[in-house]
N, C-alpha and C positions, 0 to 999 in steps of 0.2 A: 263383443265387438260394440261399440259404440258408433252411431253414425246420425252425424246432425251435417244438414247440409250436406256436399261433397267430402265433405271429411271421416275419414275411419278410423275410431280412435280404442288402442288397447285398455282391456278391461283394467289392465293394472292402472290406469292412471286414477280410475275410483278406489281399487283394491287396497295398491302399495302407501305405503307411507314414506317420507321423505323428507328431511333437515339438510340443507348442508349444513355439515360440522367444519367449520374452517381450520380449530383450531388442532384438528386432527387431521385433515389429508392438506392440510395448507398449502390448498389451490391446487392441485398434481393435473385438475380439470383442462387447464389450462396452460400447465406445461407438460405430460406425457403425451402419446399417441403418435400416430406416423403419417399427422396431418393437420392442416392451421382450423380456425374455425369454419363453419361452413359461412358465406354470404351470399345475398338476395343480390338479383340485377342490380337493385335500387340503394341498395349498401356500397356496391362494386362502383358505381356513379358515386357516389357522395364522398364516399373517405378522400380522393383525390380533390378533392374541394374540400377538406375540412383537415388534411391533415396538417398543415402549418399550427393550424392551433393542437391538432394533439400533441406536434413534437415536443414542447417543453416538462408533458408528462412521461413521457416515454423514455427508458435509457439509452447509454450511445449505443447500448451494441443493437437495440430495434430498431433504434435511428438508420445503421446504418447497413442492417437486413429488408429497412422497407426501399434507403436509398438504392441497393443495388438489385433488389428483385419487383419493387413496385410495390403496392396500399394492397396486392391482391396478384393470387396466382393460380396456375391449374394443379390441381394437386394426380397422384394417378389413375382416378379414375373420371379425369376430367370435369372436373368441379370445381368451382373457383372460391377459392380458401381464402384465409391468411397467412402471412407467408412466415416462417418460421426461422429461427436464429439458429444456423446451424446444425439444421435437422429437426435442430430438439423444440424453445418453449416456443409460445404466441410471439411473433414480435413487437404485439400490442401488451406483452406481459409486464408490469415491473414486480415489486419487491416490497413489501411492508411487517419488520420483524419477521422476514424468514414465510412469508404463506402472498402468495403469487393473486397479482388483484391485478386487473383490466387497467392499463393507459387511458385508453378510449372514457371508461367510466371514470375516473379519474376527472378529465380533462371536462366531463358531465354534471358531476358535482360541487367540479368549481367555476359553474357557468360558462363557460368557452367554447361550448359547443351547447347546441339541445338535440346533438342523439346520443341516445345515452350506451348505448354499446350495439354486436350485432347480436338479432335476434334468436340468431340459433344458440348463443351464450348464455341469454337470458333465460330461455327457455329451459336450459339445459339442469335434468335430464334426460328431454323430450327433444327427440329426433324429429323431423319432419320428412318427410321426402315424397314429392308429389309425381304424378302417375298421371296416365294420360285421364282417366275417366274420375280419380279420387284423389285424397293428398290425404295421406298415412301419418297418424301420429303417435311414436311407439315412444313405449320408454327404454333409454338404454341401460342395461346394469351393466354398468363399471362396476371391478371389486375395490378400484381407490377409493367408490361413496360406500365403503358398507358404514364408515360413521356415519352417514347420514341415513341409512338406513336404519340403523341401530336409536337412532336421535328421533327420528321421525315417529320411529316407535313407540318408542318412551314416550314422548310427548304428545302423539295420535294425531300430528301432523299426515293430513292426505296428500298424496302427489299433488292432483289437483289442487289444491289448497295452498303448497308451496311455489307453485307454476302460477300463480293467478295474476299478476298483473302481466307477466310475459305472455299469457293467452288471450289476454282482452285485447293486449297489443297488436300480435296479431290475429286473432280471426275477430274479435270484436265484443262488445259489451255484449248484445241481442244472444249471440255465440255461446258466450262466458252460462250463461242465466239457461241457454237450452241444456249445458252439459249439466249444471246445476238439478234440475225439471229432474233431466234423467237418472240420475244417481239419487236423487230422493225419491222418486216411484219404485227404485229398485231395493234402497233399504229399507221401506214401507213392503214390499213382496216378499222380503225378509224377513220382517218383525212379524207379519201376519201370518 
């Protein structure tokens, strides 16, 4: 376990390798599962404000799902998540050449909005869970990500490097530098 301030991180962040291989998984994390992407309080407040700028980047089915359910819903665990299209893919998903992509991120890339996408999506396969005394930062080992584990291992990409931008977005530069220091100290102990 790694501790940085009030965050407790799984050792997997330092020890496992990962790099998305969309050519193999086809963006299945946006399509499979029993709930949409977790949303922060800030994202729940932001999405209704920017939805009209996102809609031109979405599919008709996604727009209909959002208009019927709202920009966010509560899942079975009473957590706020993105809505789904007929209980399947995220309402914000679009497909390009058979690969699921985020319509919110497409709007961001096009310059229509300044919000990239939900931080939970940006962090994936990392999942954040808030508890009373700490924040847990864990690696979600889903079978659909086996190609990403293989590619990460083959290319030597540690999980913490793959999610670097998302971790900095969520916790800040200083936090990430602290993580690198701790990982570096661990590696030095192993080598000596």
